[in-house]
GUGURO-916749 format. One record per residue (C-alpha): residue number from 1; residue in one letter; chain; x, y, z. Coordinates in Angstrom, 3 decimals. Layout:
BEGIN
i  aa  ch  X  Y  Z
NUM  a  A  X  Y  Z
...
This chain:
BEGIN
i  aa  ch  X  Y  Z
1  m  A  33.243  62.720  184.606
2  f  A  36.214  64.688  183.321
3  d  A  34.820  65.518  179.876
4  f  A  35.306  69.250  180.502
5  l  A  39.086  68.756  180.814
6  s  A  41.394  68.690  177.812
7  p  A  43.664  65.648  177.287
8  t  A  46.693  67.788  178.185
9  m  A  45.109  68.868  181.465
10  i  A  44.236  65.256  182.298
11  e  A  47.849  64.222  181.731
12  i  A  49.044  67.044  183.991
13  l  A  46.649  65.971  186.749
14  i  A  47.774  62.348  186.419
15  t  A  51.417  63.466  186.700
16  f  A  50.629  65.486  189.837
17  a  A  48.870  62.452  191.329
18  k  A  51.918  60.279  190.621
19  v  A  54.255  62.844  192.216
20  i  A  52.112  62.976  195.350
21  a  A  51.800  59.183  195.624
22  i  A  55.455  58.337  194.891
23  v  A  57.448  61.265  196.275
24  f  A  55.374  62.650  199.129
25  l  A  53.548  59.564  200.389
26  f  A  55.995  56.714  199.776
27  v  A  59.487  58.263  199.618
28  m  A  59.042  61.038  202.180
29  g  A  56.955  58.804  204.418
30  l  A  59.514  55.987  204.412
31  a  A  62.463  58.370  204.822
32  s  A  60.759  60.084  207.770
33  m  A  59.939  56.807  209.511
34  m  A  63.546  55.687  209.047
35  t  A  64.568  58.288  211.649
36  l  A  62.504  56.331  214.174
37  l  A  62.458  52.712  213.009
38  g  A  65.999  52.639  211.621
39  d  A  68.029  54.975  213.772
40  r  A  66.244  54.258  217.053
41  k  A  64.200  51.081  217.229
42  q  A  66.356  48.903  214.960
43  s  A  69.581  50.056  216.624
44  a  A  68.019  49.411  220.027
45  k  A  67.136  45.827  219.084
46  i  A  70.626  45.163  217.730
47  q  A  72.274  46.655  220.836
48  n  A  69.885  44.873  223.236
49  r  A  68.195  48.098  224.318
50  v  A  64.524  49.032  224.528
51  g  A  64.646  52.242  222.528
52  p  A  62.268  55.208  222.848
53  n  A  59.074  54.144  224.600
54  r  A  58.318  56.655  227.372
55  a  A  56.683  59.629  225.655
56  m  A  52.889  59.668  225.346
57  l  A  50.340  61.812  223.541
58  f  A  47.988  63.609  225.964
59  g  A  48.967  61.161  228.722
60  l  A  47.407  58.168  226.928
61  p  A  49.518  55.021  227.553
62  f  A  48.533  53.278  224.290
63  t  A  50.121  56.133  222.278
64  r  A  53.596  54.880  223.239
65  f  A  53.388  52.437  220.313
66  l  A  56.822  52.129  218.586
67  g  A  57.943  55.408  220.138
68  i  A  55.926  57.431  217.619
69  p  A  55.506  60.412  220.010
70  h  A  59.297  60.809  219.970
71  f  A  59.165  60.948  216.186
72  i  A  56.471  63.639  216.277
73  a  A  58.367  65.624  218.920
74  d  A  61.515  65.570  216.807
75  g  A  59.664  67.108  213.864
76  i  A  58.070  69.824  215.982
77  k  A  61.366  70.620  217.670
78  m  A  63.128  70.864  214.301
79  i  A  60.594  73.370  213.014
80  l  A  60.645  75.559  216.136
81  k  A  64.431  75.722  216.593
82  e  A  66.161  79.007  215.841
83  n  A  67.815  79.252  212.430
84  i  A  71.409  80.348  213.093
85  v  A  73.901  81.480  210.438
86  p  A  77.507  81.626  211.733
87  a  A  79.421  84.885  211.660
88  g  A  81.544  85.094  208.524
89  a  A  79.492  82.491  206.656
90  h  A  78.345  83.099  203.093
91  k  A  74.608  83.536  203.744
92  g  A  73.460  82.861  200.181
93  l  A  75.407  79.628  199.697
94  h  A  74.707  78.587  203.289
95  l  A  71.002  78.761  202.422
96  i  A  71.277  77.040  199.013
97  a  A  73.407  74.072  200.123
98  p  A  70.617  72.135  201.940
99  a  A  68.455  72.332  198.815
100  l  A  71.310  70.957  196.690
101  v  A  71.632  68.035  199.096
102  f  A  67.896  67.338  199.365
103  l  A  66.315  68.037  195.967
104  p  A  68.446  65.735  193.729
105  s  A  67.352  62.711  195.755
106  l  A  63.722  63.635  195.101
107  i  A  64.057  64.599  191.436
108  g  A  65.778  61.302  190.638
109  w  A  62.522  59.442  191.377
110  a  A  61.030  60.809  188.165
111  g  A  62.327  57.831  186.182
112  v  A  61.851  54.980  188.678
113  p  A  59.117  52.551  187.468
114  f  A  56.811  51.003  190.078
115  m  A  54.941  48.873  187.537
116  d  A  54.876  48.273  183.816
117  f  A  52.666  50.388  181.568
118  y  A  48.949  49.869  182.108
119  c  A  47.053  48.141  179.307
120  t  A  43.608  49.597  178.558
121  g  A  42.639  46.407  176.717
122  s  A  43.425  42.773  177.407
123  i  A  46.897  41.299  177.945
124  v  A  48.191  38.570  175.624
125  v  A  51.485  36.863  176.544
126  e  A  53.551  35.266  173.781
127  p  A  54.310  31.659  174.813
128  n  A  58.028  31.552  173.991
129  t  A  59.312  35.093  174.496
130  y  A  56.862  35.990  177.305
131  r  A  56.411  39.379  175.680
132  e  A  53.194  41.093  176.757
133  i  A  50.931  42.509  174.059
134  c  A  48.098  44.939  174.740
135  s  A  45.230  43.546  172.678
136  v  A  41.749  44.932  171.928
137  g  A  39.507  46.227  174.690
138  p  A  36.070  44.900  175.687
139  a  A  34.288  47.221  173.239
140  g  A  36.551  46.280  170.337
141  e  A  38.719  49.398  170.545
142  p  A  42.499  48.917  170.262
143  g  A  44.333  48.508  173.556
144  v  A  46.767  51.265  174.542
145  w  A  49.692  51.265  176.979
146  r  A  49.351  54.019  179.614
147  n  A  52.191  55.176  181.862
148  y  A  50.444  55.378  185.243
149  f  A  53.179  53.986  187.509
150  q  A  56.206  56.086  186.563
151  i  A  56.322  59.858  186.921
152  m  A  58.037  60.372  183.562
153  n  A  59.015  57.864  180.892
154  f  A  62.654  58.529  179.962
155  n  A  64.434  56.705  177.175
156  a  A  67.579  57.457  179.181
157  g  A  66.101  57.195  182.667
158  l  A  69.224  55.613  184.143
159  l  A  71.440  58.406  182.822
160  f  A  68.997  61.001  184.172
161  a  A  68.916  59.411  187.636
162  f  A  72.689  59.420  188.034
163  a  A  73.171  62.842  186.490
164  i  A  70.711  64.322  188.993
165  a  A  72.047  62.334  191.955
166  a  A  75.582  63.575  191.250
167  v  A  74.460  67.148  191.981
168  s  A  74.257  66.385  195.715
169  v  A  78.059  66.380  195.944
170  y  A  77.963  70.100  195.197
171  g  A  75.592  70.627  198.107
172  a  A  77.943  68.946  200.579
173  a  A  80.984  70.799  199.237
174  i  A  79.238  74.181  199.261
175  a  A  77.859  73.569  202.767
176  g  A  81.356  72.825  204.029
177  w  A  82.922  75.910  202.466
178  a  A  80.105  78.411  203.104
179  s  A  79.850  77.644  206.843
180  n  A  83.205  79.315  207.670
181  s  A  84.183  76.410  209.926
182  k  A  87.210  74.128  209.801
183  f  A  85.124  71.133  210.798
184  s  A  82.570  71.848  208.079
185  l  A  85.289  72.368  205.470
186  l  A  86.934  69.051  206.344
187  g  A  83.557  67.315  206.135
188  g  A  82.842  68.881  202.741
189  l  A  86.243  67.797  201.413
190  r  A  85.770  64.263  202.708
191  s  A  82.295  64.060  201.211
192  s  A  83.455  65.290  197.792
193  a  A  86.391  62.889  197.659
194  q  A  84.295  59.949  198.815
195  m  A  81.401  60.498  196.408
196  i  A  83.650  61.085  193.409
197  s  A  85.726  57.993  194.253
198  y  A  82.784  55.613  194.467
199  e  A  80.912  57.043  191.491
200  v  A  83.652  55.617  189.272
201  s  A  82.996  52.070  190.480
202  m  A  79.232  52.564  190.233
203  g  A  79.555  53.705  186.634
204  l  A  81.659  50.676  185.701
205  c  A  79.143  48.336  187.344
206  l  A  76.381  49.957  185.307
207  a  A  78.373  49.491  182.105
208  g  A  78.153  45.717  182.596
209  v  A  74.379  45.942  183.101
210  l  A  74.036  48.073  179.958
211  m  A  75.987  45.524  177.911
212  i  A  73.480  42.837  178.832
213  f  A  70.195  44.749  178.599
214  g  A  71.250  47.226  175.912
215  t  A  69.061  50.096  177.085
216  l  A  69.066  53.100  179.431
217  d  A  65.290  52.875  179.875
218  l  A  64.642  51.617  183.426
219  n  A  61.225  50.224  182.530
220  e  A  62.638  48.304  179.575
221  m  A  65.348  46.901  181.858
222  a  A  62.610  45.704  184.192
223  r  A  60.752  44.039  181.318
224  q  A  63.851  42.188  180.134
225  q  A  64.415  40.835  183.643
226  g  A  61.138  38.966  183.245
227  y  A  62.628  36.783  180.490
228  l  A  63.834  33.299  181.409
229  l  A  67.351  31.920  180.996
230  w  A  67.387  28.275  179.856
231  g  A  63.597  28.324  180.144
232  w  A  63.434  28.407  183.963
233  l  A  65.717  31.077  185.537
234  p  A  64.461  34.710  185.663
235  m  A  67.051  36.987  184.050
236  w  A  67.375  39.370  186.994
237  g  A  70.418  41.618  187.150
238  i  A  71.773  39.788  190.183
239  v  A  71.747  36.551  188.148
240  v  A  73.589  37.892  185.107
241  q  A  75.782  40.338  187.076
242  p  A  76.310  38.868  190.583
243  l  A  79.636  40.630  191.205
244  g  A  78.244  43.874  189.790
245  f  A  75.377  43.682  192.291
246  f  A  77.637  43.466  195.342
247  l  A  80.004  46.144  194.049
248  f  A  77.124  48.485  193.218
249  f  A  75.541  47.870  196.612
250  l  A  78.758  48.776  198.469
251  a  A  79.398  51.811  196.285
252  g  A  75.793  52.923  196.734
253  m  A  76.123  52.734  200.517
254  a  A  79.262  54.869  200.325
255  e  A  77.406  57.406  198.157
256  t  A  74.737  57.864  200.831
257  k  A  77.402  58.753  203.409
258  r  A  75.782  56.557  206.034
259  a  A  77.690  54.308  208.452
260  p  A  80.076  52.585  208.055
261  f  A  80.926  55.177  205.365
262  d  A  79.957  58.250  207.399
263  v  A  83.402  59.861  207.766
264  p  A  82.098  63.155  206.266
265  e  A  80.050  63.427  209.485
266  g  A  82.539  61.740  211.813
267  e  A  81.304  62.874  215.248
268  s  A  84.422  61.675  217.042
269  e  A  86.682  63.693  214.724
270  i  A  84.930  66.683  213.125
271  v  A  81.759  67.160  215.245
272  a  A  79.183  66.678  212.422
273  g  A  81.180  67.489  209.303
274  y  A  79.562  69.750  206.755
275  i  A  76.326  69.816  208.799
276  t  A  78.020  71.208  211.925
277  e  A  76.934  74.828  211.480
278  y  A  73.345  74.086  210.453
279  s  A  70.302  74.287  212.689
280  s  A  66.515  74.247  212.550
281  m  A  64.897  72.995  209.323
282  k  A  68.083  73.429  207.276
283  f  A  69.677  70.795  209.485
284  g  A  66.531  68.680  209.235
285  i  A  66.433  68.924  205.442
286  m  A  70.046  67.817  205.110
287  q  A  69.458  64.869  207.421
288  l  A  66.247  63.922  205.641
289  g  A  68.065  64.211  202.296
290  e  A  70.465  61.477  203.398
291  y  A  67.576  59.182  204.314
292  v  A  65.898  59.870  200.967
293  a  A  69.216  59.004  199.276
294  v  A  69.209  55.637  201.080
295  v  A  65.723  54.899  199.723
296  f  A  66.731  56.097  196.237
297  i  A  69.813  53.862  196.101
298  s  A  67.650  50.949  197.275
299  a  A  65.184  51.651  194.457
300  l  A  67.956  51.720  191.837
301  i  A  69.393  48.440  193.118
302  a  A  65.919  46.894  193.026
303  v  A  65.332  48.078  189.445
304  l  A  68.761  47.166  188.079
305  f  A  69.480  43.903  189.873
306  l  A  66.343  42.527  191.579
307  g  A  63.845  42.608  188.747
308  a  A  62.139  45.879  189.749
309  w  A  58.387  45.137  189.709
310  q  A  58.857  41.627  188.336
311  v  A  57.564  38.628  190.260
312  p  A  59.148  35.334  189.084
313  f  A  56.982  33.639  186.429
314  l  A  54.213  36.262  186.802
315  y  A  53.072  37.980  183.608
316  g  A  50.115  40.096  182.585
317  d  A  47.602  37.241  182.486
318  g  A  48.895  35.146  185.403
319  f  A  51.661  32.722  186.364
320  h  A  53.521  30.835  183.601
321  f  A  55.470  28.102  185.379
322  p  A  57.804  26.032  183.141
323  g  A  56.168  22.784  182.049
324  a  A  52.785  23.658  183.591
325  d  A  49.555  25.254  182.490
326  t  A  49.015  28.969  182.949
327  i  A  47.435  29.981  186.252
328  h  A  45.226  32.880  185.194
329  i  A  44.967  35.858  187.537
330  p  A  42.911  39.037  187.072
331  y  A  44.943  41.914  185.658
332  f  A  44.141  44.099  188.678
333  a  A  45.648  41.461  191.001
334  v  A  48.761  41.292  188.801
335  i  A  49.175  45.070  189.133
336  l  A  48.918  44.906  192.926
337  m  A  51.400  42.041  193.134
338  r  A  53.904  43.852  190.935
339  i  A  53.655  47.096  192.903
340  g  A  53.957  45.127  196.132
341  s  A  57.017  43.360  194.720
342  i  A  59.081  46.486  194.107
343  l  A  57.964  48.113  197.367
344  t  A  58.995  44.999  199.291
345  k  A  62.390  44.940  197.593
346  i  A  63.017  48.610  198.361
347  v  A  62.044  48.249  202.025
348  f  A  64.199  45.114  202.357
349  l  A  67.246  46.894  200.919
350  v  A  66.694  49.856  203.250
351  w  A  66.507  47.442  206.191
352  l  A  69.688  45.683  205.020
353  q  A  71.600  48.959  204.822
354  f  A  70.578  49.836  208.372
355  m  A  71.567  46.364  209.553
356  m  A  75.031  46.928  208.115
357  r  A  75.118  50.403  209.634
358  w  A  74.529  49.127  213.162
359  t  A  76.712  46.032  212.725
360  l  A  79.948  47.390  211.227
361  p  A  82.214  50.009  212.829
362  r  A  83.006  53.208  210.961
363  f  A  85.892  52.958  208.497
364  r  A  88.790  55.340  208.732
365  y  A  89.050  57.880  205.941
366  d  A  92.146  56.206  204.466
367  q  A  90.401  52.809  204.583
368  i  A  87.475  54.198  202.605
369  m  A  89.830  55.540  199.923
370  v  A  91.694  52.223  199.763
371  l  A  88.420  50.303  199.460
372  g  A  87.220  52.571  196.667
373  w  A  90.363  52.880  194.558
374  k  A  92.306  49.668  195.265
375  i  A  89.540  47.101  195.733
376  l  A  86.214  48.180  194.215
377  l  A  87.693  49.883  191.140
378  p  A  89.877  46.905  190.006
379  l  A  87.010  44.484  190.655
380  s  A  84.646  46.706  188.667
381  l  A  87.088  46.806  185.751
382  a  A  87.535  43.033  185.892
383  n  A  83.765  42.538  185.956
384  l  A  83.409  44.811  182.919
385  v  A  86.108  42.972  180.960
386  v  A  84.623  39.541  181.731
387  t  A  81.119  40.754  180.825
388  a  A  82.369  42.186  177.522
389  f  A  84.200  38.934  176.738
390  i  A  81.120  36.784  177.428
391  a  A  78.878  39.148  175.464
392  a  A  81.261  38.983  172.481
393  i  A  81.254  35.184  172.560
394  l  A  77.486  34.859  172.885
């Protein structure tokens, strides 16, 4: 069908398809629905309220479902609002800051794997190591691994993800300074201090993971989490680094600047922080960027600590339960189960973060600094030392 296209053009089209499916359909779709399901419906259930349910489309009662008309109205209102730039603000930086907040959270998805490489032949699983080998195809041609479920295959995907994500701190700082507002400046300073503080603990938690898996390739990390400890326990990151998981989860929540770590936008103190002087779609982009960051942190936690696309005891040819015969499953079904696995983990972690948001009160700014520097940092160092000691012994 595509014989008239060169191999390079086919690869470009495949990459575009992956960008559309991962970034625009899944990430943007989930982040957009979080404004309704997370901020409105979930909070209403926790606080024993009904939530938005009155608006209808064209007067049709059945369109009230889940308050979706409110979600649509919010988007339309955001687009039609007047774009205001405060007097005395730096117009160029005021315009650039929302992009610096929003784009890093999207670019970081380039290295997140949603499934292992696709085998064009048949899958053979080694009995002891559970390593998957792409064998010959049905016509006798050699099987080839194809990267269809990851936008780009980085040997240092983890380093790329955190290097890109760290750029968002510049967006918050620039937004606070360029707005020519005391409230915005205070919010930008709080955001910078908070993100820098918790990035230290996140980096130390990752060092323990790197000691165990020995790679920066996110897909290779996912593969290694399919191995079994003592012949029966999947070697997920949460199993080999339980303390690192909880520390990384807390630090990741602080990096997203969502409650209870939302002091950069403390409404009771500084109006809306560094977003105070933004309106129209610039305000919407900065808000959406925070939701995308929540999904991105959830994806990283799923990849590093929850096995990514791994399903316990499921390999390319079916289930290999210890002490039992292999339950063979078609390769297409294995692909669907693995993609469903990582999507389920990401959605669960997003839900958990919103549960904590609507359960815990906002920390004071000094409490956030104490938690980052006096509690999380020493625990991260201790976890790193213990991990290094165990790795040296083993």
